[in-house]
Residue frames as qw, qx, qy, qz and C-alpha x, y, z in Angstrom:
[[0.354, -0.753, -0.505, -0.229, 5.77, -19.80, -39.40],
 [0.566, -0.601, -0.220, 0.520, 8.08, -18.55, -36.63],
 [0.369, -0.047, 0.221, 0.901, 9.84, -16.13, -38.99],
 [0.089, -0.553, -0.514, -0.650, 6.51, -14.80, -40.23],
 [0.486, -0.754, -0.439, 0.051, 5.28, -14.28, -36.67],
 [0.536, -0.453, -0.054, 0.710, 8.49, -12.47, -35.65],
 [0.238, 0.192, 0.368, 0.878, 8.36, -10.30, -38.78],
 [0.228, -0.674, -0.517, -0.477, 4.72, -9.34, -38.21],
 [0.546, -0.697, -0.344, 0.312, 5.35, -8.62, -34.52],
 [0.460, -0.304, 0.090, 0.829, 8.29, -6.36, -35.34],
 [0.125, 0.372, 0.487, 0.780, 6.42, -4.70, -38.20],
 [0.337, -0.754, -0.461, -0.326, 3.63, -3.71, -35.83],
 [0.601, -0.774, -0.178, 0.094, 5.39, -3.11, -32.48],
 [0.665, -0.282, 0.104, 0.684, 9.00, -2.19, -33.28],
 [0.167, 0.923, 0.121, -0.324, 9.26, 1.52, -34.06],
 [0.189, -0.610, 0.572, 0.514, 12.54, 0.94, -35.92],
 [0.264, 0.058, 0.890, 0.368, 10.92, -1.53, -38.35],
 [0.262, 0.673, 0.679, -0.130, 7.33, -0.31, -38.71],
 [0.313, 0.658, 0.326, 0.603, 6.32, 2.57, -40.99],
 [0.352, -0.922, -0.156, 0.039, 6.37, 4.74, -37.87],
 [0.714, -0.268, 0.124, 0.635, 10.17, 4.83, -38.29],
 [0.364, 0.506, 0.309, 0.718, 9.66, 7.66, -40.77],
 [0.290, -0.914, -0.180, -0.219, 8.40, 9.97, -38.00],
 [0.465, 0.536, -0.436, 0.553, 11.57, 11.76, -36.82],
 [0.284, -0.512, 0.458, -0.669, 10.49, 12.44, -33.22],
 [0.333, 0.003, -0.937, 0.105, 10.54, 9.25, -31.13],
 [0.174, 0.199, 0.649, -0.714, 8.01, 10.65, -28.62],
 [0.570, 0.291, -0.106, -0.761, 5.52, 11.26, -31.41],
 [0.495, 0.173, -0.817, -0.238, 6.14, 7.72, -32.66],
 [0.114, -0.086, -0.893, 0.428, 5.38, 6.40, -29.17],
 [0.364, 0.261, 0.345, -0.825, 2.23, 8.52, -28.92],
 [0.603, 0.263, -0.415, -0.629, 0.94, 7.27, -32.27],
 [0.421, 0.081, -0.903, -0.002, 1.65, 3.66, -31.28],
 [0.070, 0.157, 0.751, -0.637, -0.21, 4.20, -27.98],
 [0.498, 0.286, 0.067, -0.816, -3.20, 5.72, -29.80],
 [0.593, 0.208, -0.654, -0.421, -3.28, 2.80, -32.23],
 [0.240, 0.012, -0.928, 0.283, -3.08, 0.36, -29.31],
 [0.274, 0.235, 0.544, -0.757, -6.00, 2.04, -27.57],
 [0.563, 0.282, -0.256, -0.733, -7.98, 2.06, -30.81],
 [0.534, 0.129, -0.811, -0.202, -7.46, -1.68, -31.33],
 [0.083, -0.075, -0.854, 0.508, -8.23, -2.44, -27.69],
 [0.408, 0.271, 0.296, -0.820, -11.47, -0.48, -27.92],
 [0.584, 0.261, -0.483, -0.598, -12.39, -2.10, -31.23],
 [0.415, 0.048, -0.908, 0.020, -11.87, -5.62, -29.89],
 [0.058, 0.155, 0.741, -0.651, -13.68, -4.90, -26.62],
 [0.487, 0.299, 0.116, -0.812, -16.66, -3.39, -28.38],
 [0.561, 0.221, -0.646, -0.469, -16.79, -6.15, -30.97],
 [0.253, -0.050, -0.938, 0.231, -16.97, -8.72, -28.22],
 [0.421, -0.581, -0.415, -0.559, -19.78, -6.71, -26.69],
 [0.651, -0.460, -0.497, 0.343, -18.45, -6.81, -23.16],
 [0.031, 0.836, -0.012, 0.548, -18.72, -3.25, -21.92],
 [0.697, -0.711, 0.080, -0.042, -17.89, -4.26, -18.34],
 [0.855, -0.112, 0.173, 0.475, -14.60, -5.83, -19.38],
 [0.433, 0.648, 0.124, 0.614, -13.89, -2.78, -21.54],
 [0.273, -0.892, 0.035, -0.360, -14.26, -0.45, -18.55],
 [0.803, -0.546, 0.190, 0.146, -12.09, -2.57, -16.28],
 [0.794, 0.181, 0.210, 0.542, -9.46, -2.93, -19.00],
 [0.231, 0.812, 0.081, 0.531, -9.49, 0.81, -19.68],
 [0.463, -0.851, 0.151, -0.197, -8.90, 1.64, -16.02],
 [0.881, -0.318, 0.237, 0.257, -6.26, -1.07, -15.63],
 [0.693, 0.387, 0.179, 0.581, -4.32, 0.01, -18.70],
 [0.016, 0.899, 0.006, 0.437, -4.55, 3.66, -17.65],
 [0.647, -0.736, 0.200, -0.011, -2.99, 2.80, -14.30],
 [0.864, -0.077, 0.271, 0.417, -0.20, 0.81, -15.93],
 [0.493, 0.632, 0.153, 0.578, 0.56, 3.57, -18.46],
 [0.232, -0.919, 0.063, -0.312, 0.52, 6.20, -15.69],
 [0.786, -0.548, 0.234, 0.168, 2.91, 4.10, -13.60],
 [0.781, 0.202, 0.249, 0.536, 5.26, 3.71, -16.57],
 [0.241, 0.813, 0.102, 0.521, 5.12, 7.46, -17.31],
 [0.468, -0.862, 0.134, -0.144, 5.88, 8.34, -13.68],
 [0.860, -0.289, 0.256, 0.333, 8.80, 5.89, -13.68],
 [0.631, 0.457, 0.207, 0.592, 10.26, 7.37, -16.86],
 [0.028, -0.901, -0.025, -0.431, 9.83, 10.92, -15.51],
 [0.673, -0.718, 0.175, 0.026, 11.52, 9.95, -12.24],
 [0.841, -0.057, 0.266, 0.468, 14.45, 8.27, -14.00],
 [0.441, 0.669, 0.171, 0.573, 14.84, 11.25, -16.35],
 [0.255, -0.916, 0.060, -0.303, 14.81, 13.71, -13.45],
 [0.798, -0.531, 0.216, 0.187, 17.31, 11.58, -11.53],
 [0.776, 0.184, 0.250, 0.549, 19.66, 11.52, -14.51],
 [0.302, 0.709, 0.160, 0.617, 19.39, 15.22, -15.36],
 [0.099, -0.628, 0.288, -0.716, 19.13, 16.85, -11.93],
 [0.628, -0.220, -0.728, 0.164, 19.56, 14.45, -9.01],
 [0.136, 0.059, -0.464, 0.874, 19.69, 17.34, -6.51],
 [0.491, -0.311, -0.245, -0.776, 15.92, 17.74, -6.86],
 [0.770, -0.304, -0.552, -0.106, 15.43, 14.61, -4.79],
 [0.557, -0.134, -0.518, 0.636, 17.82, 15.54, -1.99],
 [0.040, -0.169, 0.127, -0.977, 16.52, 19.10, -1.66],
 [0.592, -0.357, -0.386, -0.611, 12.95, 17.83, -1.43],
 [0.766, -0.331, -0.533, 0.137, 13.95, 15.72, 1.60],
 [0.318, -0.925, 0.102, -0.180, 15.64, 18.65, 3.32],
 [0.846, -0.334, 0.220, 0.351, 19.09, 17.05, 3.08],
 [0.108, 0.844, -0.416, -0.319, 22.38, 18.34, 1.81],
 [0.787, 0.450, -0.413, -0.092, 24.56, 16.38, -0.58],
 [0.203, 0.478, -0.775, 0.362, 26.95, 15.47, 2.27],
 [0.511, -0.258, -0.820, 0.007, 24.14, 13.60, 4.07],
 [0.120, -0.174, -0.547, 0.810, 23.57, 16.20, 6.83],
 [0.031, 0.746, 0.666, -0.004, 20.12, 17.56, 7.60],
 [0.176, 0.505, 0.111, 0.838, 19.42, 21.18, 6.75]]
């Protein structure tokens, strides 16, 4: 049972195992997985009939996804061009104020 559960989990959520692995661009894979997740979340919420919970869940998930996207963008910017952060603060790389 454990092996079946792990296999099914990976088949659905692991982009290296699921059929989404055939999409060459990893960002498109992620987008498709997000869209499918939203679709299933909406389907389950509507099938339960709880529109209030659906609205709260939609807002909550939107905030979490936005926070994750901002974090990834910040980390990417820090890795590619760290000077953006120091120039925005009005500081030079040697620690002195401009």
